[in-house]
N, CA, C and O of each residue as an XYZ file, in Angstrom:
464
protein
N      23.627     20.045    175.309
C      24.021     19.931    173.915
C      25.327     20.685    173.664
O      26.251     20.152    173.050
N      25.395     21.923    174.141
C      26.604     22.720    173.934
C      27.810     22.077    174.620
O      28.919     22.088    174.087
N      27.579     21.523    175.799
C      28.657     20.871    176.534
C      29.197     19.680    175.742
O      30.409     19.472    175.699
N      28.323     18.903    175.121
C      28.740     17.755    174.314
C      29.560     18.165    173.110
O      30.547     17.507    172.780
N      29.165     19.248    172.445
C      29.903     19.741    171.285
C      31.281     20.236    171.714
O      32.275     19.975    171.036
N      31.344     20.945    172.832
C      32.627     21.443    173.334
C      33.566     20.281    173.674
O      34.754     20.328    173.357
N      33.038     19.251    174.312
C      33.861     18.083    174.645
C      34.371     17.399    173.382
O      35.527     16.978    173.335
N      33.533     17.283    172.364
C      33.942     16.677    171.098
C      35.053     17.494    170.451
O      36.040     16.927    169.981
N      34.909     18.801    170.419
C      35.938     19.666    169.830
C      37.249     19.563    170.596
O      38.318     19.530    169.987
N      37.181     19.514    171.914
C      38.395     19.375    172.717
C      39.082     18.042    172.452
O      40.310     17.970    172.433
N      38.304     16.996    172.251
C      38.875     15.679    171.955
C      39.553     15.659    170.596
O      40.541     14.949    170.411
N      39.038     16.429    169.641
C      39.599     16.443    168.293
C      40.807     17.353    168.143
O      41.588     17.167    167.210
N      40.991     18.319    169.015
C      42.087     19.277    168.875
C      43.460     18.630    168.728
O      44.217     19.046    167.852
N      43.824     17.628    169.543
C      45.152     17.034    169.367
C      45.338     16.395    167.992
O      46.441     16.427    167.448
N      44.290     15.822    167.425
C      44.389     15.169    166.123
C      44.440     16.203    165.013
O      45.280     16.102    164.119
N      43.560     17.195    165.050
C      43.493     18.179    163.985
C      44.762     19.011    163.897
O      45.149     19.432    162.806
N      45.406     19.253    165.010
C      46.630     20.031    164.999
C      47.876     19.165    165.092
O      48.954     19.671    165.403
N      47.751     17.876    164.829
C      48.855     16.946    165.005
C      50.011     17.249    164.061
O      49.821     17.559    162.885
N      51.188     17.151    164.603
C      52.413     17.229    163.818
C      53.054     15.859    163.954
O      53.440     15.461    165.053
N      53.171     15.141    162.857
C      53.704     13.779    162.938
C      55.216     13.730    162.728
O      55.779     12.652    162.537
N      55.873     14.881    162.763
C      57.331     14.903    162.639
C      57.952     14.004    163.695
O      57.498     13.965    164.838
N      58.992     13.282    163.303
C      59.697     12.417    164.229
C      59.778     10.992    163.734
O      59.390     10.686    162.607
N      60.288     10.123    164.592
C      60.502      8.712    164.268
C      59.286      7.875    164.644
O      58.686      8.060    165.702
N      58.934      6.943    163.743
C      57.775      6.080    163.929
C      58.133      4.624    163.663
O      58.903      4.324    162.751
N      57.573      3.722    164.463
C      57.668      2.280    164.239
C      56.353      1.802    163.650
O      55.292      2.047    164.224
N      56.410      1.121    162.507
C      55.227      0.620    161.819
C      55.145     -0.893    161.935
O      56.166     -1.570    162.059
N      53.936     -1.414    161.896
C      53.670     -2.827    161.707
C      52.791     -2.925    160.470
O      51.680     -2.394    160.446
N      53.292     -3.607    159.439
C      52.579     -3.743    158.168
C      52.172     -5.203    158.008
O      53.013     -6.098    158.086
N      50.885     -5.439    157.785
C      50.355     -6.790    157.606
C      49.859     -6.979    156.184
O      49.035     -6.203    155.698
N      50.365     -8.021    155.510
C      49.920     -8.374    154.165
C      49.672     -9.879    154.121
O      49.969    -10.591    155.080
N      49.130    -10.356    153.009
C      48.942    -11.792    152.849
C      50.276    -12.531    152.849
O      50.336    -13.708    153.207
N      51.347    -11.843    152.447
C      52.673    -12.455    152.391
C      53.372    -12.477    153.746
O      54.388    -13.155    153.900
N      52.849    -11.750    154.730
C      53.462    -11.724    156.045
C      53.426    -10.349    156.672
O      52.746     -9.441    156.194
N      54.184    -10.217    157.769
C      54.224     -8.977    158.545
C      55.623     -8.387    158.495
O      56.615     -9.114    158.534
N      55.695     -7.059    158.407
C      56.971     -6.365    158.427
C      56.934     -5.216    159.413
O      55.862     -4.757    159.809
N      58.110     -4.753    159.806
C      58.214     -3.680    160.792
C      59.173     -2.584    160.326
O      60.254     -2.422    160.892
N      58.777     -1.833    159.296
C      59.631     -0.743    158.845
C      59.613      0.422    159.824
O      58.738      0.530    160.684
N      60.606      1.289    159.663
C      60.625      2.519    160.458
C      60.629      3.708    159.506
O      61.189      3.650    158.411
N      60.000      4.769    159.944
C      59.906      6.003    159.178
C      60.351      7.158    160.059
O      60.172      7.134    161.277
N      60.931      8.165    159.430
C      61.197      9.438    160.090
C      60.557     10.498    159.204
O      60.912     10.642    158.034
N      59.608     11.238    159.775
C      58.875     12.258    159.029
C      59.306     13.657    159.442
O      59.640     13.907    160.600
N      59.291     14.566    158.469
C      59.412     15.993    158.721
C      58.157     16.616    158.123
O      57.865     16.425    156.942
N      57.425     17.350    158.928
C      56.182     17.974    158.470
C      56.337     19.486    158.466
O      56.777     20.078    159.451
N      55.974     20.100    157.355
C      55.909     21.550    157.246
C      54.543     21.884    156.686
O      54.287     21.699    155.497
N      53.660     22.380    157.553
C      52.281     22.614    157.140
C      51.629     21.293    156.799
O      51.596     20.384    157.629
N      51.102     21.173    155.569
C      50.473     19.915    155.162
C      51.402     19.039    154.328
O      50.978     18.000    153.821
N      52.667     19.445    154.177
C      53.635     18.699    153.375
C      54.477     17.774    154.256
O      54.952     18.174    155.320
N      54.656     16.519    153.791
C      55.488     15.549    154.493
C      56.681     15.156    153.633
O      56.551     14.957    152.425
N      57.830     15.048    154.259
C      58.999     14.440    153.653
C      59.587     13.525    154.713
O      59.194     13.590    155.878
N      60.519     12.681    154.321
C      61.135     11.827    155.307
C      61.888     10.674    154.700
O      62.226     10.674    153.516
N      62.149      9.673    155.552
C      62.893      8.490    155.134
C      62.214      7.225    155.629
O      61.500      7.218    156.632
N      62.466      6.149    154.882
C      61.940      4.809    155.177
C      63.124      3.860    155.279
O      64.081      3.968    154.513
N      63.058      2.925    156.232
C      64.008      1.819    156.325
C      63.206      0.564    156.604
O      62.415      0.507    157.545
N      63.429     -0.455    155.757
C      62.702     -1.698    155.954
C      63.078     -2.733    154.912
O      64.160     -2.679    154.326
N      62.182     -3.668    154.689
C      62.391     -4.776    153.756
C      62.748     -4.297    152.352
O      63.467     -4.990    151.632
N      62.261     -3.134    151.954
C      62.514     -2.601    150.614
C      63.756     -1.713    150.571
O      63.956     -0.983    149.601
N      64.593     -1.765    151.609
C      65.803     -0.958    151.653
C      65.568      0.361    152.350
O      64.797      0.452    153.305
N      66.244      1.383    151.856
C      66.078      2.739    152.367
C      65.553      3.603    151.237
O      65.975      3.459    150.090
N      64.631      4.504    151.561
C      64.016      5.327    150.513
C      63.552      6.656    151.081
O      63.304      6.790    152.279
N      63.439      7.634    150.192
C      62.861      8.929    150.552
C      61.350      8.826    150.500
O      60.793      8.096    149.680
N      60.695      9.559    151.379
C      59.243      9.552    151.501
C      58.722     10.960    151.220
O      59.300     11.949    151.672
N      57.627     11.037    150.469
C      56.933     12.314    150.274
C      55.448     12.082    150.489
O      54.942     10.983    150.261
N      54.751     13.127    150.931
C      53.325     12.976    151.155
C      52.680     14.242    151.654
O      53.230     15.339    151.554
N      51.476     14.049    152.204
C      50.716     15.194    152.699
C      49.858     14.782    153.887
O      49.610     13.602    154.132
N      49.420     15.798    154.608
C      48.576     15.620    155.784
C      47.466     16.651    155.700
O      47.728     17.849    155.593
N      46.212     16.178    155.748
C      45.064     17.074    155.711
C      44.132     16.682    156.848
O      43.520     15.615    156.818
N      44.027     17.551    157.856
C      43.217     17.201    159.024
C      43.817     15.989    159.704
O      44.983     16.003    160.100
N      43.020     14.940    159.839
C      43.530     13.705    160.440
C      43.874     12.650    159.388
O      44.123     11.496    159.737
N      43.891     13.024    158.111
C      44.201     12.090    157.012
C      45.638     12.279    156.560
O      46.093     13.404    156.355
N      46.348     11.170    156.407
C      47.734     11.201    155.977
C      47.893     10.319    154.743
O      47.254      9.272    154.631
N      48.750     10.749    153.818
C      49.055      9.968    152.616
C      50.518     10.209    152.271
O      50.971     11.352    152.220
N      51.255      9.127    152.034
C      52.659      9.270    151.668
C      53.079      8.063    150.839
O      52.441      7.010    150.872
N      54.160      8.239    150.101
C      54.631      7.163    149.234
C      56.148      7.137    149.188
O      56.825      8.080    149.600
N      56.656      6.032    148.674
C      58.088      5.832    148.524
C      58.323      4.889    147.358
O      57.406      4.207    146.900
N      59.553      4.858    146.887
C      59.935      3.910    145.854
C      61.069      3.069    146.409
O      62.161      3.577    146.665
N      60.808      1.771    146.596
C      61.800      0.868    147.155
C      62.238     -0.166    146.138
O      61.847     -0.120    144.972
N      63.056     -1.100    146.599
C      63.554     -2.188    145.752
C      63.024     -3.515    146.282
O      63.080     -3.784    147.482
N      62.507     -4.344    145.369
C      62.041     -5.676    145.753
C      62.421     -6.635    144.632
O      61.959     -6.480    143.501
N      63.244     -7.606    144.930
C      63.671     -8.582    143.920
C      64.403     -7.938    142.750
O      64.286     -8.393    141.613
N      65.153     -6.882    143.028
C      65.888     -6.190    141.988
C      65.059     -5.226    141.159
O      65.582     -4.586    140.247
N      63.789     -5.113    141.460
C      62.887     -4.217    140.728
C      62.457     -3.058    141.618
O      62.309     -3.212    142.830
N      62.257     -1.897    141.001
C      61.710     -0.756    141.735
C      60.214     -0.978    141.937
O      59.515     -1.469    141.051
N      59.749     -0.609    143.110
C      58.333     -0.764    143.429
C      57.848      0.486    144.153
O      58.494      0.966    145.085
N      56.704      1.009    143.715
C      56.104      2.172    144.375
C      55.158      1.668    145.459
O      54.338      0.779    145.229
N      55.290      2.250    146.636
C      54.470      1.882    147.785
C      53.712      3.117    148.236
O      54.307      4.173    148.451
N      52.385      2.986    148.382
C      51.537      4.109    148.762
C      50.788      3.798    150.052
O      50.059      2.810    150.140
N      50.978      4.650    151.039
C      50.319      4.530    152.342
C      49.237      5.602    152.449
O      49.457      6.752    152.067
N      48.081      5.228    152.962
C      47.041      6.188    153.323
C      46.521      5.801    154.699
O      46.494      4.622    155.051
N      46.108      6.797    155.474
C      45.639      6.453    156.802
C      45.057      7.616    157.567
O      44.835      8.707    157.041
N      44.821      7.333    158.833
C      44.197      8.274    159.751
C      45.053      8.402    161.003
O      45.544      7.410    161.543
N      45.222      9.631    161.449
C      45.929      9.881    162.705
C      44.920      9.696    163.829
O      43.903     10.388    163.881
N      45.205      8.759    164.728
C      44.302      8.489    165.846
C      44.617      9.366    167.049
O      43.717      9.747    167.797
N      45.888      9.685    167.233
C      46.353     10.546    168.316
C      47.718     11.080    167.881
O      48.235     10.653    166.849
N      48.312     12.001    168.638
C      49.635     12.498    168.252
C      50.715     11.407    168.203
O      51.796     11.637    167.661
N      50.431     10.222    168.763
C      51.429      9.152    168.797
C      50.948      7.853    168.159
O      51.567      6.808    168.355
N      49.846      7.903    167.393
C      49.282      6.676    166.834
C      48.571      6.953    165.510
O      47.811      7.914    165.386
N      48.837      6.082    164.514
C      48.178      6.170    163.207
C      47.865      4.758    162.729
O      48.419      3.781    163.231
N      46.959      4.664    161.740
C      46.696      3.375    161.109
C      46.126      3.626    159.715
O      45.634      4.714    159.418
N      46.201      2.596    158.862
C      45.670      2.761    157.520
C      45.916      1.571    156.630
O      46.063      0.440    157.095
N      45.957      1.847    155.322
C      46.177      0.806    154.322
C      47.411      1.148    153.496
O      47.818      2.307    153.411
N      47.996      0.126    152.893
C      49.182      0.292    152.067
C      48.992     -0.505    150.789
O      48.423     -1.597    150.800
N      49.475      0.055    149.688
C      49.399     -0.613    148.384
C      50.804     -0.728    147.816
O      51.519      0.268    147.700
N      51.197     -1.951    147.461
C      52.504     -2.260    146.895
C      52.383     -2.441    145.393
O      52.474     -3.564    144.898
N      52.179     -1.351    144.657
C      52.011     -1.386    143.196
C      51.088     -2.545    142.831
O      50.005     -2.665    143.405
N      51.483     -3.385    141.906
C      50.643     -4.512    141.467
C      50.811     -5.743    142.355
O      50.164     -6.763    142.117
N      51.666     -5.666    143.371
C      51.937     -6.829    144.217
C      50.871     -7.089    145.271
O      50.792     -8.201    145.793
N      50.063     -6.116    145.593
C      49.025     -6.329    146.590
C      48.929     -5.179    147.569
O      49.525     -4.117    147.389
N      48.166     -5.429    148.603
C      47.955     -4.396    149.607
C      47.863     -5.006    150.985
O      47.861     -6.226    151.147
N      47.786     -4.133    151.979
C      47.706     -4.588    153.355
C      47.259     -3.465    154.263
O      46.772     -2.428    153.812
N      47.433     -3.692    155.550
C      47.078     -2.695    156.559
C      48.314     -2.369    157.380
O      49.278     -3.134    157.409
N      48.271     -1.225    158.043
C      49.392     -0.830    158.892
C      48.908     -0.091    160.119
O      47.849      0.536    160.117
N      49.710     -0.178    161.170
C      49.553      0.623    162.370
C      50.916      1.225    162.686
O      51.944      0.653    162.324
N      50.935      2.360    163.350
C      52.199      3.014    163.665
C      52.129      3.676    165.027
O      51.096      4.206    165.435
N      53.261      3.629    165.720
C      53.413      4.277    167.016
C      54.640      5.160    166.962
O      55.691      4.751    166.467
N      54.505      6.377    167.476
C      55.621      7.314    167.512
C      56.618      6.864    168.572
O      56.237      6.452    169.668
N      57.896      6.949    168.230
C      58.952      6.551    169.185
C      59.107      7.598    170.262
O      59.941      7.447    171.154
């Protein structure tokens, strides 16, 4: 029993102490299609800042990281209108994340990300 708990804790250590700072390639799937934005994150403690480049232009990103849960948002441009985009997800490993995304009233989708 103790051996199993120790193995579980060792498996979780990389995720619980993950620093997602750096460049990431995303794949975003929605009913309207698939996109491949890129993000660059800077993490200080549980605070995230960074940049987004993709279909909605370029934007600043802010968010937070708690354990293996990540949440961040940005304000981009779509059809000449500002749109707030909110990402939530789970860190699977130091180089992999996945979750859901909400595009204000336009809809939602899923995403996966790999660290460059």
